[in-house]
C-alpha positions as CSV (number, residue, x, y, z in Angstrom):
1,M,1.6,3.7,-16.9
2,T,0.5,0.8,-14.3
3,I,-2.0,-1.5,-15.2
4,L,-4.2,-2.0,-12.1
5,D,-5.9,-4.7,-11.3
6,K,-9.2,-4.7,-9.7
7,F,-8.6,-8.0,-7.5
8,L,-5.2,-6.8,-6.8
9,Q,-6.8,-3.7,-5.2
10,Y,-6.6,-2.8,-1.0
11,S,-7.7,0.9,-1.2
12,D,-9.6,2.8,-4.0
13,K,-9.6,6.5,-3.0
14,Q,-10.0,5.4,0.8
15,A,-10.0,7.9,3.2
16,V,-7.7,7.8,5.9
17,T,-7.6,10.0,8.3
18,A,-7.0,8.0,11.7
19,T,-4.9,4.6,11.7
20,A,-7.2,1.7,9.9
21,V,-7.1,-1.4,7.7
22,S,-7.5,-1.0,3.5
23,T,-10.9,-1.8,2.4
24,N,-10.5,-5.1,0.7
25,V,-8.4,-8.0,1.4
26,V,-6.6,-9.8,-1.6
27,D,-6.7,-13.3,-0.7
28,A,-4.2,-15.7,-3.2
29,G,-6.2,-18.7,-2.8
30,A,-5.6,-22.2,-1.0
31,T,-2.9,-24.2,-1.7
32,K,-2.1,-28.0,-0.8
33,N,0.6,-26.6,1.5
34,P,-0.3,-23.9,3.6
35,A,3.0,-23.8,4.8
36,I,4.7,-22.6,1.6
37,G,3.4,-19.9,1.3
38,R,2.6,-17.9,-2.3
39,D,4.8,-17.1,-4.8
40,L,2.7,-14.0,-6.4
41,G,4.0,-13.0,-9.7
42,A,6.2,-16.2,-10.5
43,G,9.1,-14.7,-11.5
44,T,7.9,-11.4,-12.0
45,P,8.6,-8.5,-9.5
46,L,5.6,-7.3,-7.8
47,F,5.2,-4.4,-5.5
48,L,2.6,-2.4,-3.3
49,F,1.9,0.9,-5.1
50,L,0.2,3.9,-2.9
51,S,-1.3,6.7,-4.7
52,V,-2.6,10.0,-3.2
53,S,-5.5,11.4,-4.8
54,Q,-5.9,14.1,-2.2
55,T,-3.9,15.7,-0.7
56,F,-2.9,14.8,3.2
57,T,-3.8,17.6,5.7
58,A,-3.5,17.7,9.8
59,A,-3.2,20.5,12.8
60,G,0.1,19.2,13.8
61,A,3.2,17.1,11.9
62,A,1.3,14.0,11.1
63,T,3.0,11.2,9.3
64,L,1.3,7.9,7.6
65,V,2.5,4.7,7.2
66,A,1.6,2.3,4.6
67,T,2.8,-1.5,6.2
68,L,1.8,-4.7,3.6
69,Q,0.6,-7.7,6.5
70,D,0.2,-11.2,5.6
71,S,-2.3,-13.7,7.6
72,A,-2.8,-17.5,6.8
73,D,-6.6,-17.6,8.5
74,N,-7.8,-13.9,7.5
75,S,-7.5,-13.1,11.2
76,S,-3.8,-13.0,12.7
77,W,-1.6,-10.6,11.0
78,A,1.7,-10.0,10.4
79,D,3.7,-7.2,8.5
80,V,6.1,-8.1,5.7
81,A,6.9,-4.3,4.3
82,S,6.0,-1.0,5.0
83,I,6.0,2.9,3.0
84,G,7.2,5.2,5.2
85,P,6.9,7.2,8.0
86,L,5.9,9.4,5.0
87,S,5.2,13.2,6.3
88,L,2.5,15.8,4.8
89,A,5.1,16.9,2.2
90,Q,5.2,13.5,0.9
91,L,1.8,13.4,0.6
92,T,0.4,16.0,-2.1
93,A,-2.3,14.7,-4.9
94,G,-0.2,12.9,-7.6
95,T,2.1,11.5,-5.2
96,S,3.2,7.4,-6.0
97,K,5.3,5.4,-3.5
98,W,6.3,1.7,-4.3
99,V,7.7,-0.8,-2.3
100,G,8.9,-4.3,-3.6
101,L,6.3,-7.5,-2.4
102,P,8.2,-9.9,-0.4
103,I,8.0,-13.3,-1.4
104,P,6.4,-15.9,-0.4
105,T,3.6,-14.2,1.5
106,R,0.8,-16.1,3.3
107,R,-2.8,-16.8,1.9
108,Y,-4.4,-13.1,2.9
109,T,-3.4,-9.7,2.4
110,R,-3.9,-6.0,3.2
111,V,-2.7,-2.7,3.9
112,N,-2.5,-1.3,7.3
113,Y,-2.4,2.6,7.5
114,T,-1.0,3.3,10.9
115,V,-1.2,7.5,11.7
116,A,1.1,8.9,14.0
117,T,1.2,12.4,15.6
118,G,-2.3,12.4,13.8
119,P,-5.1,12.8,13.3
120,M,-5.4,13.8,9.6
121,T,-8.3,16.1,9.3
122,A,-8.3,15.4,5.2
123,G,-6.6,12.5,2.8
124,I,-7.3,10.0,0.1
125,I,-5.2,6.9,-0.7
126,S,-5.3,4.0,-2.9
127,A,-3.4,0.8,-2.6
128,H,-2.6,-1.9,-5.2
129,I,-0.4,-5.1,-6.0
130,V,0.9,-4.3,-9.3
131,D,3.8,-5.6,-11.6
132,G,5.8,-2.7,-12.8
133,A,6.6,0.4,-11.0
134,N,7.3,4.0,-12.9
135,F,10.4,4.8,-11.0
136,N,10.9,7.8,-13.3
137,L,11.4,11.0,-11.6
138,S,9.3,14.5,-12.7
139,Y,11.6,17.6,-13.1
140,P,10.8,21.2,-13.4
141,D,11.2,23.0,-17.0
142,Y,13.9,25.8,-16.0
143,L,14.0,26.7,-19.9
């Protein structure tokens, strides 16, 4: 079970049918020297956590890439980590994905959702920064 922090939330059940940015931007605050970047977590590994709450559908074979971006000024963005491309089969309700956050990042971060070969006709996703990832795999019970 992952503990979620509302202040570290990029998307809360955001419908994504075309390329879009997350509804929220995380602001890590000002530093005395902006060139240093942010050491979020200070020794604790952090992850970008994606959770699908409604299965994604499309007329064709659409894919989704979730890219973490950072910015010094909240207007010019650079890609720093990504998950995907994820196929429709990987975007079913209840699915979760993680990627480690690079250290350091600049003051502002957001998630950019890129839909390729789309559009999607349905799909809802949430995205957060978390300090623990559940990497356990569930297997069907054949007993």
